[in-house]
VOSE-168802 format. One record per residue (C-alpha): residue number from 1; x, z, y. Coordinates in Angstrom, 1 decimal, padded with zeros to 4 digits. Last residue first. Layout:
{pt NUM; {X; Z; Y}},
...
end
This chain:
{pt 567; {036.6; -007.8; 006.1}},
{pt 566; {037.7; -009.8; 003.0}},
{pt 565; {041.0; -010.8; 004.5}},
{pt 564; {041.9; -007.2; 005.4}},
{pt 563; {041.0; -006.0; 001.9}},
{pt 562; {043.1; -008.7; 000.3}},
{pt 561; {046.1; -007.7; 002.4}},
{pt 560; {045.7; -004.0; 001.7}},
{pt 559; {045.4; -004.6; -002.0}},
{pt 558; {048.5; -006.9; -002.0}},
{pt 557; {050.6; -004.4; -000.1}},
{pt 556; {049.6; -001.6; -002.5}},
{pt 555; {050.3; -003.7; -005.6}},
{pt 554; {053.7; -005.0; -004.2}},
{pt 553; {054.8; -001.4; -003.5}},
{pt 552; {053.7; -000.3; -006.9}},
{pt 551; {055.9; -003.0; -008.6}},
{pt 550; {058.9; -002.4; -006.3}},
{pt 549; {058.7; 001.4; -006.7}},
{pt 548; {058.6; 001.1; -010.5}},
{pt 547; {061.5; -001.3; -010.5}},
{pt 546; {063.5; 001.1; -008.4}},
{pt 545; {062.5; 004.1; -010.5}},
{pt 544; {063.6; 002.4; -013.7}},
{pt 543; {066.9; 001.5; -012.2}},
{pt 542; {067.5; 005.0; -010.8}},
{pt 541; {066.4; 006.7; -014.1}},
{pt 540; {068.9; 004.6; -016.0}},
{pt 539; {071.7; 005.4; -013.5}},
{pt 538; {070.8; 009.1; -013.6}},
{pt 537; {071.1; 009.2; -017.4}},
{pt 536; {074.5; 007.5; -017.4}},
{pt 535; {075.8; 009.4; -014.2}},
{pt 534; {074.8; 012.9; -015.4}},
{pt 533; {078.1; 014.3; -016.7}},
{pt 532; {080.1; 012.4; -014.1}},
{pt 531; {078.2; 013.6; -011.0}},
{pt 530; {078.2; 010.5; -008.8}},
{pt 529; {074.5; 009.8; -009.2}},
{pt 528; {073.5; 013.2; -007.7}},
{pt 527; {072.6; 011.9; -004.2}},
{pt 526; {071.2; 008.6; -005.5}},
{pt 525; {068.8; 010.4; -007.7}},
{pt 524; {067.5; 012.4; -004.8}},
{pt 523; {066.9; 009.2; -002.8}},
{pt 522; {065.2; 007.6; -005.8}},
{pt 521; {062.9; 010.7; -006.1}},
{pt 520; {062.0; 010.4; -002.5}},
{pt 519; {061.1; 006.7; -003.1}},
{pt 518; {059.1; 007.6; -006.2}},
{pt 517; {057.1; 010.2; -004.2}},
{pt 516; {056.3; 007.7; -001.5}},
{pt 515; {055.1; 005.2; -004.1}},
{pt 514; {053.0; 007.8; -005.9}},
{pt 513; {051.5; 008.7; -002.5}},
{pt 512; {050.8; 005.1; -001.7}},
{pt 511; {049.2; 004.5; -005.1}},
{pt 510; {046.9; 007.5; -004.5}},
{pt 509; {046.0; 006.1; -001.1}},
{pt 508; {045.3; 002.6; -002.6}},
{pt 507; {043.0; 004.2; -005.2}},
{pt 506; {041.2; 006.2; -002.6}},
{pt 505; {040.6; 003.1; -000.5}},
{pt 504; {039.3; 001.2; -003.5}},
{pt 503; {037.0; 004.1; -004.3}},
{pt 502; {035.7; 004.2; -000.7}},
{pt 501; {035.1; 000.5; -000.7}},
{pt 500; {033.2; 000.7; -004.0}},
{pt 499; {031.1; 003.7; -002.7}},
{pt 498; {030.3; 002.0; 000.6}},
{pt 497; {029.1; -001.2; -001.2}},
{pt 496; {027.0; 000.9; -003.6}},
{pt 495; {025.4; 002.8; -000.8}},
{pt 494; {023.7; -000.3; 000.6}},
{pt 493; {020.2; 000.7; -000.5}},
{pt 492; {019.3; 004.1; -001.8}},
{pt 491; {016.4; 005.0; -004.0}},
{pt 490; {015.6; 008.7; -004.3}},
{pt 489; {013.6; 010.0; -007.3}},
{pt 488; {012.1; 013.4; -007.0}},
{pt 487; {011.2; 015.5; -010.0}},
{pt 486; {008.5; 018.2; -010.3}},
{pt 485; {008.7; 020.0; -013.6}},
{pt 484; {009.9; 023.4; -012.2}},
{pt 483; {007.0; 025.3; -013.7}},
{pt 482; {005.8; 026.4; -010.2}},
{pt 481; {006.1; 022.8; -008.9}},
{pt 480; {004.1; 021.5; -011.9}},
{pt 479; {001.4; 024.1; -011.2}},
{pt 478; {001.3; 023.2; -007.5}},
{pt 477; {000.7; 019.5; -008.4}},
{pt 476; {-002.0; 020.3; -011.0}},
{pt 475; {-003.8; 022.4; -008.5}},
{pt 474; {-003.5; 019.7; -005.8}},
{pt 473; {-004.9; 017.2; -008.2}},
{pt 472; {-007.9; 019.4; -009.1}},
{pt 471; {-008.6; 020.2; -005.4}},
{pt 470; {-008.3; 016.5; -004.5}},
{pt 469; {-010.7; 015.0; -007.1}},
{pt 468; {-013.9; 015.5; -005.1}},
{pt 467; {-012.3; 014.5; -001.8}},
{pt 466; {-010.6; 011.5; -003.5}},
{pt 465; {-014.0; 010.3; -004.9}},
{pt 464; {-015.6; 010.7; -001.5}},
{pt 463; {-012.8; 008.7; 000.2}},
{pt 462; {-013.0; 006.0; -002.4}},
{pt 461; {-016.8; 005.7; -001.9}},
{pt 460; {-016.3; 005.8; 001.9}},
{pt 459; {-013.7; 003.0; 001.7}},
{pt 458; {-016.0; 000.8; -000.4}},
{pt 457; {-018.9; 001.4; 002.0}},
{pt 456; {-016.6; 000.5; 004.9}},
{pt 455; {-015.7; -002.7; 003.1}},
{pt 454; {-019.3; -003.6; 002.3}},
{pt 453; {-020.3; -002.8; 005.9}},
{pt 452; {-017.5; -005.1; 007.2}},
{pt 451; {-018.7; -007.9; 005.0}},
{pt 450; {-022.3; -007.5; 006.2}},
{pt 449; {-021.3; -007.1; 009.8}},
{pt 448; {-019.2; -010.4; 009.6}},
{pt 447; {-015.5; -010.1; 009.7}},
{pt 446; {-014.7; -012.0; 006.4}},
{pt 445; {-017.4; -014.5; 007.2}},
{pt 444; {-016.2; -015.1; 010.8}},
{pt 443; {-012.6; -015.5; 009.6}},
{pt 442; {-013.7; -017.9; 006.8}},
{pt 441; {-015.6; -020.0; 009.2}},
{pt 440; {-012.5; -020.1; 011.5}},
{pt 439; {-010.4; -021.3; 008.5}},
{pt 438; {-013.0; -024.0; 007.6}},
{pt 437; {-013.1; -025.2; 011.3}},
{pt 436; {-009.2; -025.5; 011.3}},
{pt 435; {-008.9; -027.3; 007.9}},
{pt 434; {-009.8; -030.7; 009.2}},
{pt 433; {-007.5; -030.6; 012.2}},
{pt 432; {-004.8; -029.0; 010.0}},
{pt 431; {-004.8; -031.8; 007.5}},
{pt 430; {-005.0; -034.8; 009.7}},
{pt 429; {-005.8; -037.8; 007.4}},
{pt 428; {-004.7; -041.0; 009.0}},
{pt 427; {-002.4; -041.9; 006.1}},
{pt 426; {-005.4; -041.5; 003.7}},
{pt 425; {-004.8; -040.9; 000.0}},
{pt 424; {-001.1; -040.4; 000.2}},
{pt 423; {-001.7; -038.3; 003.3}},
{pt 422; {-004.1; -036.0; 001.5}},
{pt 421; {-001.7; -035.7; -001.5}},
{pt 420; {001.1; -034.7; 001.0}},
{pt 419; {-001.2; -032.2; 002.6}},
{pt 418; {-001.9; -030.6; -000.8}},
{pt 417; {001.8; -030.4; -001.4}},
{pt 416; {002.4; -028.7; 001.9}},
{pt 415; {-000.3; -026.1; 001.5}},
{pt 414; {000.6; -025.5; -002.2}},
{pt 413; {004.2; -024.7; -001.1}},
{pt 412; {003.0; -022.5; 001.7}},
{pt 411; {000.7; -020.5; -000.6}},
{pt 410; {003.4; -020.2; -003.3}},
{pt 409; {005.8; -018.7; -000.6}},
{pt 408; {003.1; -016.4; 000.5}},
{pt 407; {002.4; -015.2; -003.1}},
{pt 406; {006.1; -014.7; -003.8}},
{pt 405; {006.7; -012.6; -000.7}},
{pt 404; {008.9; -014.4; 001.9}},
{pt 403; {012.5; -013.2; 002.3}},
{pt 402; {014.0; -013.1; 005.8}},
{pt 401; {017.7; -013.9; 006.2}},
{pt 400; {017.3; -014.5; 009.9}},
{pt 399; {018.4; -018.2; 009.8}},
{pt 398; {016.6; -018.8; 006.5}},
{pt 397; {013.4; -017.3; 007.8}},
{pt 396; {013.6; -019.3; 011.0}},
{pt 395; {014.3; -022.6; 009.0}},
{pt 394; {011.4; -021.7; 006.7}},
{pt 393; {009.0; -021.2; 009.6}},
{pt 392; {010.0; -024.5; 011.2}},
{pt 391; {009.7; -026.4; 007.9}},
{pt 390; {006.3; -024.8; 007.2}},
{pt 389; {004.9; -025.8; 010.6}},
{pt 388; {006.2; -029.3; 010.3}},
{pt 387; {004.8; -029.8; 006.8}},
{pt 386; {001.5; -028.4; 007.9}},
{pt 385; {001.3; -031.3; 010.4}},
{pt 384; {000.6; -031.3; 014.1}},
{pt 383; {-000.8; -034.3; 015.9}},
{pt 382; {-004.4; -033.7; 015.2}},
{pt 381; {-004.0; -030.0; 015.7}},
{pt 380; {-003.2; -030.8; 019.3}},
{pt 379; {000.3; -030.3; 020.6}},
{pt 378; {000.8; -028.3; 023.8}},
{pt 377; {002.1; -025.2; 021.9}},
{pt 376; {004.5; -027.3; 019.8}},
{pt 375; {007.8; -026.5; 021.5}},
{pt 374; {006.6; -023.3; 023.1}},
{pt 373; {005.4; -022.0; 019.8}},
{pt 372; {008.7; -022.8; 018.2}},
{pt 371; {010.7; -021.2; 021.0}},
{pt 370; {008.4; -018.1; 020.9}},
{pt 369; {009.0; -017.8; 017.2}},
{pt 368; {012.7; -017.9; 017.7}},
{pt 367; {012.5; -015.2; 020.3}},
{pt 366; {010.3; -013.0; 018.0}},
{pt 365; {013.0; -013.3; 015.2}},
{pt 364; {015.7; -012.4; 017.7}},
{pt 363; {013.8; -009.2; 018.6}},
{pt 362; {012.8; -008.3; 015.0}},
{pt 361; {016.1; -008.0; 013.3}},
{pt 360; {016.1; -008.6; 009.6}},
{pt 359; {019.2; -007.3; 007.7}},
{pt 358; {017.5; -006.2; 004.5}},
{pt 357; {015.0; -009.0; 004.7}},
{pt 356; {011.6; -008.9; 006.2}},
{pt 355; {008.5; -011.1; 005.5}},
{pt 354; {006.4; -008.3; 003.9}},
{pt 353; {003.0; -009.5; 005.1}},
{pt 352; {003.1; -006.9; 007.8}},
{pt 351; {006.3; -008.5; 009.1}},
{pt 350; {004.5; -011.8; 009.4}},
{pt 349; {001.5; -010.2; 011.1}},
{pt 348; {003.7; -008.4; 013.7}},
{pt 347; {005.8; -011.6; 014.3}},
{pt 346; {002.6; -013.5; 015.0}},
{pt 345; {001.4; -010.8; 017.3}},
{pt 344; {004.7; -010.9; 019.3}},
{pt 343; {004.7; -014.7; 019.3}},
{pt 342; {001.2; -015.0; 020.9}},
{pt 341; {000.7; -018.8; 021.3}},
{pt 340; {-003.1; -018.4; 020.9}},
{pt 339; {-003.0; -020.9; 018.0}},
{pt 338; {-000.1; -019.0; 016.5}},
{pt 337; {-001.9; -015.7; 016.9}},
{pt 336; {-005.0; -017.1; 015.2}},
{pt 335; {-002.8; -018.2; 012.2}},
{pt 334; {-001.2; -014.8; 012.1}},
{pt 333; {-004.6; -013.0; 012.1}},
{pt 332; {-005.7; -015.3; 009.2}},
{pt 331; {-002.6; -014.6; 007.2}},
{pt 330; {-002.8; -010.8; 007.9}},
{pt 329; {-006.4; -010.8; 006.7}},
{pt 328; {-005.6; -012.8; 003.6}},
{pt 327; {-002.8; -010.4; 002.7}},
{pt 326; {-005.1; -007.4; 003.1}},
{pt 325; {-007.9; -009.0; 001.0}},
{pt 324; {-005.3; -009.7; -001.7}},
{pt 323; {-004.1; -013.3; -002.4}},
{pt 322; {-003.3; -014.3; -006.0}},
{pt 321; {-001.3; -017.4; -007.1}},
{pt 320; {-001.7; -019.3; -010.3}},
{pt 319; {000.7; -020.9; -012.7}},
{pt 318; {-000.4; -021.6; -016.2}},
{pt 317; {-003.7; -023.1; -015.0}},
{pt 316; {-003.1; -026.6; -016.2}},
{pt 315; {-006.1; -028.9; -015.3}},
{pt 314; {-008.2; -029.7; -012.2}},
{pt 313; {-011.0; -032.2; -012.0}},
{pt 312; {-011.6; -033.5; -008.5}},
{pt 311; {-014.9; -034.8; -007.1}},
{pt 310; {-014.9; -038.3; -005.7}},
{pt 309; {-018.3; -039.2; -007.4}},
{pt 308; {-016.4; -041.4; -010.0}},
{pt 307; {-014.1; -038.4; -010.9}},
{pt 306; {-010.6; -038.0; -009.6}},
{pt 305; {-008.0; -036.3; -011.8}},
{pt 304; {-005.7; -033.6; -010.6}},
{pt 303; {-002.9; -032.0; -012.6}},
{pt 302; {-000.6; -035.0; -012.7}},
{pt 301; {-000.6; -035.1; -008.9}},
{pt 300; {001.4; -031.8; -008.5}},
{pt 299; {-000.7; -028.9; -007.5}},
{pt 298; {000.9; -026.1; -009.4}},
{pt 297; {-000.3; -022.9; -007.7}},
{pt 296; {-004.1; -023.1; -008.6}},
{pt 295; {-005.6; -020.4; -006.4}},
{pt 294; {-007.0; -016.9; -006.7}},
{pt 293; {-008.1; -014.9; -003.6}},
{pt 292; {-011.6; -016.2; -004.2}},
{pt 291; {-012.8; -016.9; -000.6}},
{pt 290; {-009.8; -017.6; 001.6}},
{pt 289; {-007.3; -018.9; -001.0}},
{pt 288; {-009.5; -020.7; -003.6}},
{pt 287; {-012.0; -021.9; -001.0}},
{pt 286; {-009.1; -023.3; 001.1}},
{pt 285; {-007.7; -025.2; -001.9}},
{pt 284; {-011.0; -026.7; -002.9}},
{pt 283; {-012.0; -027.8; 000.6}},
{pt 282; {-008.5; -029.3; 001.2}},
{pt 281; {-008.8; -031.4; -002.0}},
{pt 280; {-012.4; -032.4; -001.2}},
{pt 279; {-011.3; -033.7; 002.2}},
{pt 278; {-008.6; -035.8; 000.6}},
{pt 277; {-011.1; -037.2; -002.0}},
{pt 276; {-013.6; -038.0; 000.8}},
{pt 275; {-010.9; -039.9; 002.7}},
{pt 274; {-010.1; -041.9; -000.5}},
{pt 273; {-013.6; -043.3; -000.9}},
{pt 272; {-014.0; -044.3; -004.6}},
{pt 271; {-014.6; -048.0; -004.8}},
{pt 270; {-013.3; -048.4; -008.4}},
{pt 269; {-010.7; -050.9; -007.3}},
{pt 268; {-009.7; -048.7; -004.4}},
{pt 267; {-009.3; -045.7; -006.7}},
{pt 266; {-007.3; -047.8; -009.1}},
{pt 265; {-004.9; -049.0; -006.4}},
{pt 264; {-004.5; -045.5; -004.9}},
{pt 263; {-003.3; -043.8; -008.1}},
{pt 262; {-002.3; -040.6; -006.3}},
{pt 261; {-005.2; -038.5; -007.6}},
{pt 260; {-004.8; -039.7; -011.2}},
{pt 259; {-008.1; -041.3; -012.2}},
{pt 258; {-010.4; -039.5; -014.5}},
{pt 257; {-010.5; -037.6; -017.8}},
{pt 256; {-011.4; -034.1; -018.8}},
{pt 255; {-010.9; -032.5; -022.2}},
{pt 254; {-012.6; -029.2; -022.6}},
{pt 253; {-010.0; -026.5; -023.4}},
{pt 252; {-008.3; -025.0; -026.5}},
{pt 251; {-005.3; -022.8; -025.9}},
{pt 250; {-003.0; -021.7; -028.8}},
{pt 249; {000.0; -019.4; -028.8}},
{pt 248; {-001.4; -016.2; -027.2}},
{pt 247; {-004.7; -017.0; -028.9}},
{pt 246; {-007.8; -019.0; -028.0}},
{pt 245; {-010.4; -020.5; -030.4}},
{pt 244; {-013.2; -018.0; -029.5}},
{pt 243; {-012.3; -018.4; -025.8}},
{pt 242; {-013.1; -022.1; -025.7}},
{pt 241; {-012.3; -022.7; -022.0}},
{pt 240; {-014.5; -025.1; -020.1}},
{pt 239; {-012.8; -027.5; -017.7}},
{pt 238; {-012.9; -026.9; -013.9}},
{pt 237; {-014.6; -029.7; -012.0}},
{pt 236; {-014.6; -029.6; -008.2}},
{pt 235; {-016.6; -031.1; -005.4}},
{pt 234; {-020.0; -030.4; -006.8}},
{pt 233; {-019.7; -026.7; -006.4}},
{pt 232; {-022.0; -025.3; -009.1}},
{pt 231; {-020.0; -022.2; -009.9}},
{pt 230; {-016.7; -022.4; -008.1}},
{pt 229; {-016.0; -018.7; -008.9}},
{pt 228; {-017.0; -019.1; -012.6}},
{pt 227; {-014.7; -022.0; -013.2}},
{pt 226; {-011.9; -020.2; -011.2}},
{pt 225; {-012.3; -017.1; -013.4}},
{pt 224; {-012.4; -019.1; -016.6}},
{pt 223; {-009.2; -021.0; -015.7}},
{pt 222; {-007.4; -017.8; -014.9}},
{pt 221; {-008.6; -016.1; -018.1}},
{pt 220; {-007.5; -019.0; -020.3}},
{pt 219; {-004.0; -019.0; -018.6}},
{pt 218; {-003.6; -015.4; -019.4}},
{pt 217; {-004.7; -015.9; -023.0}},
{pt 216; {-002.0; -018.7; -023.2}},
{pt 215; {000.7; -016.1; -022.9}},
{pt 214; {004.0; -017.9; -022.3}},
{pt 213; {002.9; -018.7; -018.8}},
{pt 212; {002.4; -015.0; -018.2}},
{pt 211; {005.9; -014.3; -019.4}},
{pt 210; {007.1; -016.8; -016.8}},
{pt 209; {005.3; -015.1; -014.0}},
{pt 208; {006.6; -011.7; -014.9}},
{pt 207; {010.1; -013.1; -015.3}},
{pt 206; {009.9; -014.7; -011.8}},
{pt 205; {008.7; -011.5; -010.3}},
{pt 204; {011.6; -009.6; -011.9}},
{pt 203; {014.0; -012.3; -010.7}},
{pt 202; {012.8; -012.0; -007.1}},
{pt 201; {013.0; -008.2; -007.3}},
{pt 200; {016.5; -008.6; -008.5}},
{pt 199; {017.3; -010.9; -005.5}},
{pt 198; {016.4; -008.4; -002.8}},
{pt 197; {018.1; -010.4; -000.1}},
{pt 196; {021.0; -009.8; 002.3}},
{pt 195; {023.3; -008.0; -000.1}},
{pt 194; {023.1; -010.9; -002.6}},
{pt 193; {024.1; -013.4; 000.0}},
{pt 192; {027.1; -011.2; 001.0}},
{pt 191; {028.3; -011.2; -002.6}},
{pt 190; {029.3; -008.5; -005.0}},
{pt 189; {026.3; -006.3; -005.8}},
{pt 188; {023.5; -008.9; -005.5}},
{pt 187; {025.6; -011.5; -007.3}},
{pt 186; {026.3; -009.1; -010.2}},
{pt 185; {022.6; -008.3; -010.5}},
{pt 184; {021.8; -012.0; -010.4}},
{pt 183; {024.2; -012.5; -013.4}},
{pt 182; {022.6; -009.7; -015.3}},
{pt 181; {019.1; -010.9; -014.6}},
{pt 180; {019.9; -014.4; -015.7}},
{pt 179; {021.5; -013.3; -019.0}},
{pt 178; {018.5; -011.1; -019.8}},
{pt 177; {016.1; -013.8; -018.8}},
{pt 176; {018.0; -016.2; -021.1}},
{pt 175; {017.6; -014.0; -024.1}},
{pt 174; {013.9; -013.4; -023.3}},
{pt 173; {013.2; -017.1; -022.9}},
{pt 172; {014.9; -018.0; -026.1}},
{pt 171; {012.9; -015.5; -028.1}},
{pt 170; {009.7; -016.6; -026.5}},
{pt 169; {010.5; -020.3; -027.1}},
{pt 168; {011.0; -019.9; -030.9}},
{pt 167; {008.2; -022.3; -031.9}},
{pt 166; {006.7; -024.2; -028.9}},
{pt 165; {003.3; -023.0; -027.6}},
{pt 164; {000.3; -025.1; -028.5}},
{pt 163; {-002.1; -026.6; -026.1}},
{pt 162; {-005.1; -028.2; -027.7}},
{pt 161; {-007.2; -030.7; -025.6}},
{pt 160; {-010.9; -031.0; -026.2}},
{pt 159; {-013.6; -033.7; -026.9}},
{pt 158; {-016.8; -032.1; -028.3}},
{pt 157; {-018.1; -033.6; -031.5}},
{pt 156; {-019.5; -030.4; -033.1}},
{pt 155; {-016.5; -030.3; -035.5}},
{pt 154; {-014.2; -030.2; -032.4}},
{pt 153; {-012.3; -033.3; -031.4}},
{pt 152; {-008.6; -033.2; -030.5}},
{pt 151; {-006.0; -034.4; -028.0}},
{pt 150; {-002.6; -032.8; -028.2}},
{pt 149; {-000.7; -030.8; -025.7}},
{pt 148; {002.8; -029.2; -026.3}},
{pt 147; {004.1; -026.0; -024.9}},
{pt 146; {006.9; -024.1; -023.2}},
{pt 145; {009.5; -026.8; -022.4}},
{pt 144; {007.0; -029.5; -022.0}},
{pt 143; {005.5; -032.1; -024.2}},
{pt 142; {002.5; -034.1; -023.1}},
{pt 141; {-000.4; -036.1; -024.7}},
{pt 140; {001.1; -035.4; -028.1}},
{pt 139; {000.9; -037.9; -030.9}},
{pt 138; {-000.5; -036.2; -034.0}},
{pt 137; {-004.1; -036.5; -032.7}},
{pt 136; {-006.3; -033.8; -034.2}},
{pt 135; {-009.7; -034.6; -035.7}},
{pt 134; {-012.7; -032.6; -036.9}},
{pt 133; {-011.0; -029.6; -035.4}},
{pt 132; {-011.7; -025.9; -036.4}},
{pt 131; {-008.4; -025.6; -038.4}},
{pt 130; {-006.6; -029.0; -038.7}},
{pt 129; {-004.5; -027.9; -041.7}},
{pt 128; {-007.4; -026.0; -043.3}},
{pt 127; {-009.0; -022.8; -042.0}},
{pt 126; {-007.3; -020.3; -039.8}},
{pt 125; {-007.0; -020.3; -036.0}},
{pt 124; {-003.6; -018.6; -035.5}},
{pt 123; {-001.8; -019.5; -038.7}},
{pt 122; {-003.4; -022.9; -039.2}},
{pt 121; {-002.8; -023.8; -035.6}},
{pt 120; {000.9; -022.7; -035.8}},
{pt 119; {001.4; -024.7; -039.0}},
{pt 118; {-000.3; -027.8; -037.5}},
{pt 117; {002.1; -027.7; -034.6}},
{pt 116; {005.1; -027.3; -036.9}},
{pt 115; {004.0; -030.3; -039.0}},
{pt 114; {003.6; -032.3; -035.7}},
{pt 113; {007.3; -032.1; -035.1}},
{pt 112; {007.9; -030.6; -031.6}},
{pt 111; {008.2; -033.3; -028.9}},
{pt 110; {011.4; -033.5; -026.9}},
{pt 109; {011.2; -031.6; -023.6}},
{pt 108; {009.8; -032.1; -020.1}},
{pt 107; {009.5; -029.7; -017.1}},
{pt 106; {010.8; -032.1; -014.4}},
{pt 105; {013.1; -030.9; -011.7}},
{pt 104; {012.6; -033.1; -008.6}},
{pt 103; {011.8; -030.2; -006.3}},
{pt 102; {015.3; -028.8; -007.1}},
{pt 101; {016.9; -031.7; -005.3}},
{pt 100; {014.9; -031.5; -002.1}},
{pt 99; {015.0; -027.7; -002.0}},
{pt 98; {018.8; -027.8; -002.4}},
{pt 97; {019.2; -030.3; 000.5}},
{pt 96; {016.8; -028.3; 002.6}},
{pt 95; {018.9; -025.1; 002.6}},
{pt 94; {017.8; -022.2; 000.3}},
{pt 93; {016.2; -018.8; 000.8}},
{pt 92; {013.2; -019.3; 003.1}},
{pt 91; {012.6; -022.7; 001.6}},
{pt 90; {011.7; -020.9; -001.5}},
{pt 89; {009.4; -023.3; -003.3}},
{pt 88; {012.3; -025.2; -004.9}},
{pt 87; {013.5; -021.8; -006.1}},
{pt 86; {010.5; -021.5; -008.4}},
{pt 85; {011.2; -025.0; -009.8}},
{pt 84; {014.8; -024.0; -010.4}},
{pt 83; {013.8; -020.8; -012.2}},
{pt 82; {011.4; -022.8; -014.4}},
{pt 81; {014.1; -025.2; -015.3}},
{pt 80; {016.6; -022.4; -015.9}},
{pt 79; {014.2; -020.5; -018.1}},
{pt 78; {013.1; -023.6; -020.1}},
{pt 77; {016.5; -025.2; -020.8}},
{pt 76; {020.1; -025.2; -019.6}},
{pt 75; {020.3; -029.0; -019.3}},
{pt 74; {017.8; -029.2; -016.5}},
{pt 73; {019.5; -026.4; -014.7}},
{pt 72; {022.8; -028.2; -014.9}},
{pt 71; {021.3; -031.4; -013.5}},
{pt 70; {019.7; -029.6; -010.5}},
{pt 69; {023.0; -027.8; -009.8}},
{pt 68; {024.9; -031.1; -009.9}},
{pt 67; {022.5; -032.5; -007.3}},
{pt 66; {022.8; -029.5; -005.0}},
{pt 65; {026.6; -029.6; -005.3}},
{pt 64; {026.7; -033.1; -004.0}},
{pt 63; {030.4; -034.0; -003.4}},
{pt 62; {031.7; -032.9; -006.8}},
{pt 61; {033.8; -029.7; -007.2}},
{pt 60; {036.8; -030.6; -009.3}},
{pt 59; {036.6; -029.7; -013.0}},
{pt 58; {037.7; -026.3; -014.0}},
{pt 57; {040.6; -026.0; -016.4}},
{pt 56; {041.5; -023.1; -018.7}},
{pt 55; {038.0; -021.9; -018.8}},
{pt 54; {037.1; -018.3; -019.3}},
{pt 53; {033.5; -017.5; -020.1}},
{pt 52; {030.5; -016.3; -018.1}},
{pt 51; {030.5; -013.1; -016.0}},
{pt 50; {034.2; -013.4; -015.1}},
{pt 49; {033.5; -016.9; -013.7}},
{pt 48; {030.6; -015.6; -011.7}},
{pt 47; {032.8; -014.5; -008.8}},
{pt 46; {031.3; -016.9; -006.3}},
{pt 45; {034.5; -018.9; -006.0}},
{pt 44; {034.8; -019.2; -009.8}},
{pt 43; {031.2; -020.2; -010.3}},
{pt 42; {031.5; -022.8; -007.5}},
{pt 41; {034.7; -024.1; -009.1}},
{pt 40; {033.0; -024.4; -012.5}},
{pt 39; {030.0; -026.2; -011.1}},
{pt 38; {031.3; -029.6; -011.9}},
{pt 37; {028.4; -030.5; -014.2}},
{pt 36; {030.5; -029.9; -017.4}},
{pt 35; {031.6; -026.5; -016.1}},
{pt 34; {028.0; -025.3; -015.6}},
{pt 33; {027.1; -026.6; -019.1}},
{pt 32; {030.1; -024.9; -020.7}},
{pt 31; {029.4; -021.6; -018.9}},
{pt 30; {025.8; -021.6; -020.0}},
{pt 29; {026.8; -022.4; -023.6}},
{pt 28; {029.4; -019.6; -023.5}},
{pt 27; {026.6; -017.2; -022.5}},
{pt 26; {024.4; -018.5; -025.3}},
{pt 25; {027.0; -018.1; -027.9}},
{pt 24; {027.9; -014.6; -026.6}},
{pt 23; {024.3; -013.5; -026.7}},
{pt 22; {023.7; -014.9; -030.2}},
{pt 21; {026.9; -013.4; -031.5}},
{pt 20; {026.1; -010.0; -030.0}},
{pt 19; {022.9; -010.0; -031.9}},
{pt 18; {019.6; -010.0; -030.1}},
{pt 17; {017.3; -007.1; -029.2}},
{pt 16; {018.9; -006.9; -025.8}},
{pt 15; {020.5; -004.1; -023.7}},
{pt 14; {022.5; -005.4; -020.8}},
{pt 13; {026.3; -005.5; -020.0}},
{pt 12; {026.4; -009.3; -020.1}},
{pt 11; {029.7; -010.0; -021.8}},
{pt 10; {029.7; -006.8; -023.8}},
{pt 9; {026.1; -007.2; -025.1}},
{pt 8; {024.8; -003.8; -025.8}},
{pt 7; {023.2; -003.9; -029.2}},
{pt 6; {019.8; -003.8; -030.8}},
{pt 5; {020.4; -005.5; -034.2}},
{pt 4; {020.5; -002.4; -036.4}},
{pt 3; {017.6; -000.6; -034.7}},
{pt 2; {018.4; 002.3; -032.4}},
{pt 1; {018.2; 005.9; -033.7}},
end
């Protein structure tokens, strides 16, 4: 039996552990904000009007829809802001003007009262008001939509930062995710854009990432893994995580200081060589991707602090990307194919990475890659920028309705942002020229006899385990078949559109039959109308039938006209 407050929200059509009133209130708030930013007309044209609320008057569509969208997302709160930031990395899905606007979204929020922060610390860490801290600064260092950061000192004198999750943010996020998923589901089923991309998978990945950001234990594990992976690398500083003081709502880390990586004036005043900083940034990123398979995916300047020896301290590990061995291999093979101007092999590796939309056609895709390679084939790595390469690939992906996997999109975003930091530090810094030897070294290392032997040994071990387990698994499978317990799930794509069109066609056919029958009935009524005994009744039936036929005739003609316009 369902709990009392678990309802199906009529407006959204999804299950949620929130009251109908809360769902309706939030949905109306979404509609109000969209309308206030001039997005009412856009929502109406896209069909989202029926998903939100009814407005008597929609404001006129403003000239810059991308700008209004960014303002609306900022007003909608944490889920919309995070979703907009995620979309700003998807140059394969949105035109450049939208990417430029969404890239400026800032994740900031009014500070939570310090009394609430103290209460959460006391509940999660125990002790008195300040818990395990000798001092806790009531003025936050930063306040974002998910959490708030305060400076503190442990009782042993260690300087730390305390990150505390905002009260009520989990409930708000879950409600907004339900609304977002239902809207995207409607878009995917009713628009050409939705039919071209697997938008629900994109939303599910976004929801998974956002829920990880809400769990500070996840961030603590990511920071710990990177700190252990870099080990004694003198070019990078990863702050220590105090696991004994960590919960889902509270994260305690070593406090690191330094010069903001883009503060060129201070770096010059301190005599820290900017070229070395740029090289260190590339070195760190490539080691994360090519060696560890785990990289910091939020490389804006506020998360990087330069130390006096030109090493870089990294903070905020809420967003990380992962690269599997197979993905890394395809990326390296694709890079080598581009250097060798082999468009066919480059297309093969990109498709192997999952860069394929529902309507992707390989031959035109390869031709576009050949044109790009031909245009830049004679350029040296010194003259070619990562920004140019990513822009070209994104334009091709957008044109062919390709959809990059999340990890690849994150990788390209970090690549471009790290190049931008390098150029800010040293305008003569050539990212790809410096990175090329490191990439080749990674290729040699990943395909060395020792590495290949390790991978072969792992495959043999898995094969032996499968051989040992196979008879037992086969026996269980046959037993399930004999008992009739084996079920098969078939996933179809594109059948919903055909079913809807077939249903519309059947409805129009039924209306046409009814219309024809009513016309025949009118003819029969006209033939017997002059019988004196039946004339009053027949006259009334004739008038009703005429009105009925006119209404149904208009409906049938209107449906046929709309269908012809749509197709």
